[in-house]
N, C-alpha and C positions, 0 to 999 in steps of 0.2 A: 505494500499498499505506497502508493508515494507521500510522503511527508509535508507537501502544503495542501493537500485534498483536505476536503470539512470529515470529522467524524461528528457524530449526533451524539450524544448522551444519551437519545431513546435507542430502544429495536425495536426492530421487523415484532408483529401483534403475532399471539400463535390461538389468537378466540376464534370461534368460530364468524362461518358466514354472518350469522344473524347479530351476533352481539356485535362483530363491528360492522356492521351495515349501520347497528344502532348509532353506537359513539359516532362515527363519521356523520352520521344525520343529525345529532345533535349536536357536534363540535360545529357544523355549516351553521347550524341554526342564530347561535349563541355566541360566535366569535364574530371579531373583523376582521376583515382581508387581512393576509399579512404581509408586509411590505416585501420588496427585495431587494436587497441591497445594491446590489451587481446592476439593478436594473432604475439608479436613481433612488432608488425608495419606492418606487412604483408599489401602488397596491395591486395585488393578484386576485381575481374574485376564485372564489371556490362552487359556484354555481352549477356549476358544468361539470364537476369531476364524476358524479356518478353517475348522469346522465351519459358520458364516454366511458365509465369500466363500466356498470353495469354487465353489456350488451356482450361482453368479452367471453371468452370461452375460461380465461385465465383472472379471474373476475375477481374470484376473494384474495388470492396472491395478490392482486397489486395493491384492493384494500388494505390488508393486513402493512400497504407500507406508505400509508396514505401518512401519516403524523411525522417517520422520516422527513418521508418527500414534504410537510413543510417548515421545519426545520433545513430542508437543504432548500430550500426557496430564500429561508430567512436571511442563509447567512453563507451559503456557499457559490461559485464562477461562474460564470457561464461556461460549458464546455463546448457546445455548438451554437448554431444559426443557421437559418435557411428560408428559405420564401419559398412558400408550397399554398396551389391554388391561389395564389396573392397574399397571403394572412404570414406573416411574421411568426417565427416557432422558434421557441429558444429551449434548449435541454441542459442540465445540469446535473451536474454529479456531487455523491458525497456516500460516507459508507455512515452505516449503520453502530451502535458500538463495540459491535464480535461482527467486526469488519466487512460487513457485507455488503457488495456495491448497491447502492441505489441509486435510477435515473429519475429523473420527472420532468417532466414536456406544458413545455407553457405559450399555450397561441398566445396572438396577439392581433383583436378583432376591430375592422375597424368602421366603425357606421359615422356619413358625413365625414366630422371631423375630430371625430371622439375615436383615441384610441385607450379599447382594453386590454388588457392580461387578465387571462383566464388559465390555473390548475387542469390540465385536461389529464396527466395521469403519469403514474409512480408507479415502478418495478424494480426489483431485483434484476440485476446483470448478470 
């Protein structure tokens, strides 16, 4: 593990799919959107995370990385940037407390002159 990479104090969850989904839903309802240090402190909206994650075959595994993913958004560096279907997409990388690599995808959507960042995905690499 490279020394300059972010290491979270959190671990990947091992809760059931139902419990993980409940905890994420509660968190999204009651918490403010996290600031992304390396995107000039811009807020990242969480509202599309479940919509993008639940239909996937590996949804449970991805949801278990959610809280480490939030930590990565707040403190890690951008690993890559690309433009996909006219949307800016950012990828961040960090590690959980056990050294498991976590990747996070954030998408910037542009509506008129308003640019909004959305947390789309987190997963163990």
